[in-house]
N, C-alpha and C positions, 0 to 999 in steps of 0.2 A: 549435540546429538549423540545418544548412546547407540552405536551401531550394533552392539550385542543384542539389543531388543528388536532389531529389524526382522521382518519376515524373510525367509530364505528364498534364494533364486529358485524359480520353478514352482513356488507355492501357488495353489489354486484358491483364489478368493472369489467366491461366486463363479462367474464365468471369465474372470480376469486372471491371467497367469503372470506372476511377478517376474520381471526380467532382472531388475537390479534396484538398489537403493540409490537415489540421486540427490537427496538433500534432507533437510529437516532442521529442527531446533529443539528448544526445551519442552515444547508442547506437542510436537508432531514429527512424523517421519514421512518422507515423500518417496514414492516408488515410480519407476517406469514399468508399465505392464502392457500386455496385449489382450485385447478383447477377443476371446476365442470364437465368439459368434460372428463378428464382423471382420476380424483380422486386423483391425486398426490399433495403433498405439494410443495409450492413454496415460495420464498421470493420476496417481492415487495418493491422497493424503490421509494418513491414519492418525486419529487423535491418540496421542501417547505422551502424556506428561511424565517425563522420565524420573522425576523426583517423587512421584506418587504411586508408581506401579511397578510390577514385574511381569515378565511373560513366562507363562508356564508351558512346558513341553513344546516350545516354539510356536505356540498359537494363542491360547487364551490369555487375556490381560486381567490381572488381579491387583487390587489395591495393596499397598505395602502394610497398612495398618488401619485400625478403625478411625484414627484421626484423619487419614487422607481420603477415606471413602467419600465423605460429603463433598469435598472439593473436586474429587474425580468425577463423581456423578453429576455435579452441577456443571462442570466444564464440558462433560460429554453431551449433556442436553443442549447446552448453548451451541456447541459445534454442530450438532445435528440440526438445530433450528436455523442456524445461519446457512448451512448447506442447502436446506430446503428453500430459504429465501433467495439465495443466489441462483438456484436452479431456475427461477422464474425470470431472471434477467437475460434478455437477448440483445447483445450489443457487440459490434465487431471489435471494440477496444476493451472489453471486459472478458476475462477468461471464462469459457463456457463450462458450467457444471452440468454434466450429463446424467449423473447417477449419484445416489447416496443411500447408505444402508447401515444396519447394525450387524456386527459379526465379531466373534472372538471377545465378547464382553466390552467392545468399544465401537466406534463409528468410523465410517470411511466416506470420503468425498472423491468422486471420479470426475476428471476434467479432460478436455481435449488436449492432445499433445500437438505442439506446433514447432517447426524449425525456427531457429533464431538464437540470439544472444541477449543477455540483459544489458541494460544501460550502463551498469557498473563496468562491464567489460570494455565498452567504448570509451568511457571516461578514463579508465586506467591506461588504455592504449594511447590516448592522446594527451594524457596528463591534464585533463580539463581542456580548456580552449576549444570547446566544440563551437562550430560556426553558428552564427545567428540563423542561417538558413536551416541548419540541422535542428536547432531548438524550436524554430517556428514550424518545422515539419512534424516533429514528435509531439509537442505539448498540446496544441489545439485538439487533435483527435483524442489524446489521452484525457483531456478535460471534458470532452463530450461523453466519454465513457464514465468518468467520475460523476458527471451530472446525472446520468441515468441511475447510478448507484444511489445518489442523494434523493432522486425522485422516488426511489423505492424506500425512502426513509432509513437508509443505511449509511454508515460511515466506514471508511477503510481503516484509518488510524495507524497505518504503517507504510505510507508511501515513501519510497526511497529508490535510489538507482537499481538496487538488486531486485526490486519488485516491479520494475518497468521492463517489459520484454519487447525486443524489437525483432519483428519478423523480416524476412528478406524484402527489401524495398523500403524499410524504415517504418512500416505500420506498427504502432505501439499496442501493447496488450498489458493491462493492469492485472498483476498477479497477487497471490498470497493474501488471502483474506482471514488469516489466523487471528488477527486482532479486531476484525470487523464487528460492529455493534449496530443495533437499531439506534436511530438518532431521533431525538425530540428536542427541539430548540428550548434552551433555558432549563433543561433537566440536568441535575447534577448526578453524574454517573460514576460507577466504580472504575478503577484503573483498568485498562485493557491488559491482556497477557503480554503484549510486546511493546517495548519502548526502545526506539533507536535514537541514541544520543546524537544531537545535532539536527535531527529531522523531526523530532517530536516537540511541539510547542509547550509552553509552561503549563497550560491547563491539563495536559496529560500527566504531568509530574505531580501536581498538587491537588488533584481531584476537583478541578475547576469545571466550568460549563463547556462541554464540548459540542461541536456542531460542524457545519460545512467549513467554517473558517479554520477549524483544526486541521482538516485535510489540506486546505489551501496553504497553510504555513509549510506543510511538508512538501507540497508542490514547489513552493518558492525555494525551499532548501535543496530540492533536487535540481532545480534550474541553476542554483548557485554552484552546486557541485559540477555542473556542466561547464561553468566558467573557469573554475580554479582547481578542480580535481579533488576537492574534499568538502565535507559538510561545513556549514557555518558553526560558530561557537555554540555549545550546548545551551539550551534555554535556561537550565538551572544556574549555569555560570553567568549568563547574561543578566539574570535576575539579581545576582549579587553585585556585579560590576559589568556593565554592558560594553564588551570590547568589539562588538560588531561594527565593521566599517562599511557604510552603504556601498552598494554596487555602483551607483552613479559616480562615486568618487574614485573607485578602483579600476573600473573596466571601460571607461568612456572612450578610450582609444580604439577598442575592438568591437563595441556593440552600440546599438542605437540607445539613446536616452530613454526612449519609450519602453524598450524591453527591460532596461536596468531599473527604471522606476517601478515597473510591474513586480519585479523580484523583490525590491525593497518594501513594497506595499505588502506583499505576502508575508514578509519576515518581520512585521511589526510585533513587538512583544504583547501589546494590548490587543486582545482578540477583536475588540470593536473597531480598531484602527486598520484591520485587514479587510480584504474583500469578503463580503458576507455570504457570497454564493458564487458558483462557477460562472454564471453568465456575466457577472461583473468583471471577472478576469478575462473571459473570452472576448468581451467588448474591446479590450485593449489589443488583443491578438488580431482581431478582425480589421484593425486599421493598418494602413500601409506604413512601414517604417519611415518613409520619407515625409510623412505628415508632420505637423508641428508637434514638438515634445508634449507628452501628456502633462497635465497639471500635477502639482505636488500631491502626495497621497492624501493629505488632510482635505484638500479641495475636492479631489476625486471621490473620496468616501462620501462626503455629504451629498454629492450629486447623484451617485449611483445607489445609495441606500434607498432612495425613493423610487428609483427606476426598477430595481431588482430586489424587492422584498423577499425574504425566505418564507 
């Protein structure tokens, strides 16, 4: 993130007063701001691909060259369209987009601000080894939010601990839709803006077929990080020589076989060997851990493919 391109503290953006810059990446900057009409705090994401633009006079965004103009305009349209789509989603586990607009020759997405910390903070604090109770508290509601996103024919494509926000009491919120795309099964699509090594499956790296199974790989990788404090081996490395050691072999002392097999199922390299939709994975979470261990992924897949078609 190029902090030099950020809007200054106190800047009035429509009826939002910028308080400070709180984050961002190569394609956006995120601000904490106050809605001067309601007095409430909000989070504002500004589309700002730092390798393509410059900010003039502290306000207006301009392309660096004719070569970057097309990419900038295409990305800006996509950002606006996705903000519009997200604004229609109402779910307690999906960050609420309350406003979006064009200004300063770019676009902005306004979201509710909520107290809490991201899952990455908890994982670092405990060096992984999050309890099974914690995992079963956080991930089922997170999955119901993801299902709502998929029901609107959208994919997140950057699920990871930093994008899972935990409010007081542990209620999760799925954040940061900078890589989100409209989703159509069996459609070969362009690479998203964001790829996080270890959490992105192979089809995101090689322009493969993306779908709900793509997000579910990332969910599995995020659960894996809860067990051991780090991401699984990157998919590109696994494609060369798979060094992934199944969770059922490493963590059986601490977690139920049912949970570990669910994680291993999500982390299959072959996209068709993973859960094909959220309901298939939720079906496992809805069982009591004391029940008989779930069947091996291959058996489970065949049974659930018919029960939960996408």
